[in-house]
C-alpha positions as semicolon CSV with decimal commas, in nm:
position;residue;x (nm);y (nm);z (nm)
1;M;-6,626;30,442;2,479
2;K;-6,820;30,134;2,600
3;T;-6,665;29,791;2,593
4;P;-6,827;29,517;2,384
5;I;-7,046;29,289;2,587
6;G;-6,809;29,000;2,534
7;R;-6,528;29,181;2,719
8;D;-6,740;29,295;3,011
9;R;-6,602;29,106;3,323
10;D;-6,929;29,115;3,516
11;F;-7,128;28,989;3,231
12;A;-6,875;28,709;3,176
13;F;-6,909;28,600;3,537
14;F;-7,286;28,605;3,516
15;W;-7,299;28,417;3,184
16;T;-7,062;28,143;3,325
17;A;-7,258;28,108;3,638
18;E;-7,594;28,090;3,459
19;S;-7,456;27,830;3,218
20;I;-7,326;27,610;3,508
21;S;-7,659;27,644;3,682
22;L;-7,865;27,542;3,383
23;C;-7,638;27,248;3,309
24;G;-7,678;27,132;3,668
25;S;-8,050;27,163;3,651
26;Q;-8,072;26,957;3,328
27;V;-7,849;26,692;3,488
28;S;-8,068;26,671;3,787
29;T;-8,380;26,655;3,579
30;L;-8,247;26,344;3,403
31;A;-8,042;26,184;3,688
32;I;-8,288;26,177;3,976
33;P;-8,563;25,987;3,793
34;L;-8,309;25,764;3,620
35;T;-8,152;25,679;3,950
36;A;-8,495;25,605;4,096
37;A;-8,585;25,371;3,810
38;L;-8,257;25,185;3,761
39;T;-8,082;25,168;4,102
40;L;-8,383;25,175;4,339
41;A;-8,625;24,987;4,112
42;A;-8,903;25,239;4,175
43;T;-9,262;25,139;4,083
44;P;-9,469;25,356;3,838
45;L;-9,656;25,493;4,139
46;Q;-9,334;25,596;4,314
47;M;-9,201;25,750;3,990
48;G;-9,521;25,954;3,962
49;M;-9,493;26,067;4,321
50;L;-9,131;26,172;4,255
51;Q;-9,240;26,376;3,953
52;A;-9,519;26,534;4,161
53;A;-9,279;26,624;4,440
54;G;-9,061;26,809;4,186
55;F;-9,363;27,031;4,080
56;A;-9,503;27,089;4,426
57;P;-9,273;27,392;4,525
58;A;-9,361;27,570;4,209
59;L;-9,732;27,505;4,250
60;L;-9,733;27,610;4,611
61;L;-9,533;27,928;4,542
62;G;-9,760;28,010;4,245
63;L;-10,069;27,979;4,460
64;L;-9,919;28,201;4,734
65;A;-9,803;28,461;4,465
66;G;-10,159;28,466;4,316
67;V;-10,312;28,546;4,662
68;W;-10,043;28,799;4,752
69;G;-10,040;28,970;4,416
70;P;-10,273;29,224;4,266
71;G;-10,636;29,154;4,350
72;G;-10,566;28,905;4,619
73;L;-10,654;28,931;4,996
74;R;-10,884;29,235;4,981
């Protein structure tokens, strides 16, 4: 008989690790701009550049995946 999902040890490890990772991501999303604004007295331009730098990896990887994916580089 299968064990309930709550008692599966591997799932419990996965769920714990995923929860910690998501919590850390949320803290970073709030803490980095807040630190730049309050401690470093960043200007609006610098804050915008900080936000753009956060999206750059996703944008670049998305473009590469689009070229590498189906229909690209033929």
